[in-house]
C-alpha positions in Angstrom: 4.6 182.9 -116.4 3.8 182.9 -120.2 7.3 184.3 -120.9 8.9 181.4 -118.9 6.7 178.9 -120.7 7.6 180.3 -124.1 11.3 180.2 -123.2 11.1 176.5 -122.2 9.2 175.6 -125.3 11.9 177.2 -127.5 14.4 174.9 -125.8 12.6 171.8 -126.7 14.0 170.2 -129.8 11.8 167.8 -131.6 13.8 165.0 -133.3 13.0 164.0 -136.8 14.1 160.4 -136.2 14.3 157.7 -133.6 17.5 155.6 -133.1 17.3 152.1 -132.0 20.6 150.3 -132.0 21.4 149.0 -135.4 18.5 151.0 -137.1 17.9 154.7 -137.5 14.3 155.5 -138.4 13.6 159.0 -139.8 10.3 160.7 -139.6 11.0 163.3 -142.3 10.5 161.0 -145.3 8.1 158.3 -146.5 9.2 154.6 -146.5 8.5 152.3 -149.4 6.8 149.0 -148.6 9.8 146.8 -148.4 11.7 149.3 -146.1 8.6 149.7 -143.9 8.2 146.0 -143.6 11.9 145.7 -142.6 11.4 148.4 -139.9 8.3 146.5 -138.5 10.2 143.2 -138.4 13.1 144.9 -136.7 10.9 146.3 -134.0 9.3 143.0 -133.3 12.7 141.3 -133.2 13.9 143.9 -130.7 10.8 143.8 -128.5 9.4 140.2 -128.8 7.5 140.3 -125.4 5.8 143.5 -126.4 5.2 143.4 -130.1 3.6 140.9 -132.5 3.5 141.3 -136.3 0.9 139.5 -138.5 -0.6 139.8 -141.9 -4.4 140.4 -142.0 -4.7 140.0 -145.8 -3.2 141.0 -149.1 -3.4 144.3 -150.9 -4.6 144.4 -154.6 -0.9 144.2 -155.4 -0.5 140.9 -153.4 1.4 142.6 -150.5 0.8 141.7 -147.0 -1.2 144.1 -144.9 0.6 144.3 -141.6 -0.8 144.6 -138.2 1.4 145.2 -135.2 -0.1 144.3 -131.8 1.5 146.1 -128.8 0.9 144.4 -125.4 2.8 142.9 -122.5 2.4 139.3 -123.5 3.6 138.2 -120.0 0.3 139.6 -118.6 -2.0 137.7 -121.0 -3.1 137.7 -124.6 -3.9 141.0 -126.3 -7.4 139.7 -127.2 -8.2 139.5 -123.5 -7.3 143.2 -122.8 -8.8 146.5 -123.7 -7.7 147.7 -127.1 -6.9 151.0 -129.0 -6.8 151.0 -132.8 -4.4 153.2 -134.7 -4.2 153.3 -138.5 -0.9 154.4 -140.0 0.9 154.3 -143.3 -2.2 153.3 -145.2 -1.8 155.4 -148.3 0.6 154.9 -151.2 3.3 153.0 -149.5 
């Protein structure tokens, strides 16, 4: 059984990028602020009923601090549903 499992695991290829039509996002590099902002805006534009983008303040450099809310807006407001917080891209971008 373990040999079969190891063989299956070897056949799994982990992609270093995600491709959404008109945008290829790589996970083997760091994005600068402007590039990351563009990616977030692109996701929200592609999935407007699932994603919302808002600024919750400014950094010490005067840049927006983005929050993406992911929820099915057709089933109600995000504030009325259980939530899960994920921090990402918070250092040196």
